[in-house]
C-alpha positions in Angstrom: 214.1 175.3 136.7 210.7 176.9 136.8 212.1 180.4 136.3 214.4 179.2 133.4 211.4 177.5 131.8 209.2 180.6 132.4 211.7 182.9 130.7 212.2 180.5 127.7 208.5 180.1 127.4 207.9 183.9 127.6 210.6 184.5 125.0 209.0 182.0 122.6 205.6 183.6 123.1 207.0 187.1 122.5 208.8 185.9 119.4 205.6 184.2 118.1 203.4 187.2 119.0 205.7 189.7 117.4 205.7 187.8 114.1 209.5 188.0 114.1 211.2 186.0 111.4 214.6 184.6 111.0 215.3 183.7 107.5 217.9 181.0 107.6 220.7 180.6 105.0 221.3 176.9 105.4 224.9 176.0 105.9 224.1 172.4 104.8 222.6 172.0 101.4 220.6 169.0 102.6 219.2 170.7 105.7 215.4 170.4 106.0 213.3 173.3 104.9 210.8 174.3 107.5 209.4 177.4 109.2 208.6 177.3 112.9 205.7 179.3 114.1 208.2 181.0 116.5 210.6 179.4 119.0 213.6 180.2 121.2 215.6 178.0 123.5 218.9 178.5 125.4 221.0 175.5 126.2 224.3 175.0 128.2 226.7 172.8 126.1 229.9 171.0 126.8 231.6 171.7 123.4 230.5 175.0 121.8 232.1 174.4 118.4 230.7 170.9 118.1 227.2 172.0 119.1 227.3 174.9 116.6 228.3 172.4 113.9 225.5 170.0 115.0 222.7 172.7 114.8 224.0 174.0 111.5 224.3 170.6 109.8 221.3 168.9 111.5 218.7 171.8 111.4 220.2 174.2 108.8 220.6 177.0 111.3 223.2 179.7 110.9 225.3 181.8 113.3 223.6 185.1 114.1 226.1 186.2 116.7 228.9 184.9 118.8 230.6 186.5 121.8 231.5 186.6 125.5 228.7 187.1 128.0 228.9 190.4 129.7 227.4 189.0 132.9 229.2 185.6 133.5 232.4 183.9 132.3 230.8 182.2 129.3 230.8 182.3 125.5 227.5 182.2 123.7 226.4 181.6 120.1 223.0 182.4 118.8 221.9 180.5 115.8 218.8 181.3 113.7 216.8 180.1 110.8 213.3 178.8 110.0 211.8 181.3 112.6 213.7 179.5 115.3 216.5 180.8 117.6 218.9 178.6 119.6 221.3 180.1 122.1 224.2 177.9 123.0 226.1 178.7 126.2 229.5 177.4 127.2 230.8 178.3 130.6 234.5 179.2 130.7 236.4 177.5 133.5 234.5 176.9 136.7 230.8 176.1 136.1 228.5 178.6 137.7 225.0 178.1 139.1 222.2 179.0 136.8 218.8 180.5 137.7 217.4 179.0 140.9 220.8 177.4 141.8 220.6 174.8 139.0 223.8 173.1 138.1 225.3 174.7 135.0 226.5 171.5 133.5 224.6 170.2 130.4 221.6 168.1 131.3 218.6 166.9 129.6 216.5 169.8 128.4 213.4 169.6 126.2 212.6 172.4 123.8 209.7 172.4 121.3 209.2 173.8 117.9 205.8 174.1 116.2 205.7 173.7 112.5 203.1 173.2 109.8 202.2 169.7 108.6 204.2 169.8 105.4 207.3 171.0 107.3 206.8 168.4 110.0 206.8 165.6 107.4 209.9 167.1 105.7 211.9 167.4 109.0 210.8 163.9 110.0 212.0 162.4 106.7 215.2 164.3 106.7 216.2 163.2 110.2 215.2 159.6 109.5 217.6 159.6 106.5 220.3 160.7 108.9 219.6 157.8 111.2 217.8 159.8 113.8 214.9 158.0 115.5 211.7 160.0 115.0 208.9 157.9 116.3 205.7 160.0 115.9 203.3 160.2 118.7 199.8 161.7 118.8 198.4 163.8 121.6 194.6 163.7 121.2 193.9 166.2 124.0 196.2 168.8 122.5 195.3 167.9 118.9 199.0 167.6 118.0 201.4 165.0 116.5 205.0 165.2 117.7 208.4 163.4 117.7 211.5 163.8 119.9 215.2 163.5 119.2 218.4 164.4 120.9 221.1 166.8 119.9 224.9 166.1 120.3 224.8 166.9 124.1 221.6 164.8 124.8 219.2 167.7 125.0 215.7 166.8 123.8 214.1 168.6 120.9 210.5 168.1 120.1 208.7 169.0 116.9 204.9 169.5 116.9 202.3 169.8 114.3 198.5 170.0 114.5 196.5 166.9 113.7 194.6 167.0 110.4 
C-alpha cells in the first residue's frame, strides 16, 4: 500500500511540476467544468466499461487510451480531462497480487484532486444536482476545504480547494 501510494503521489507531483495539461472534451454536455492543478490516480475496478462510463458522465473525462497491459493479464483505460488522469485497471481472469502483495480486488481507495475555488463550487453544485452527497469540510491546519464522494465501485474521490 505504501509503495502504491508513493508511486501515485509521485506521479501526481510530477504531473503538477511539469505543468502538463489534459484538455478534456466532455462526453457529457452537463459535466462540470473544472481544471485540476494536476492529479493522477490508478484504480482496480470490477466492471471496466461501467467505470469508464461513470468517469465520463460524472466528471466529464474522456478516453485517452485503452489496451491490454504488457506486464499482467489486465485491460486498462486511461481517461483524461481537466488536468486530471485516471487509469482504470481490470484484471482478466484470476486476480493477481498488486504491489506489496495487496489483494487485486477493488477496495476503498481515496484519491484527491486540487482545484480553484470557483471550480470547487461548480463541481460541488454539479454533483449535488446528481444526488451525490458532498458535505463540505474545512481543514484549518491545511488551510483547505474539501468534500468526498464515491465512484461506482466505492472508491473515494476527494476534491480540495484553498480557504479564502
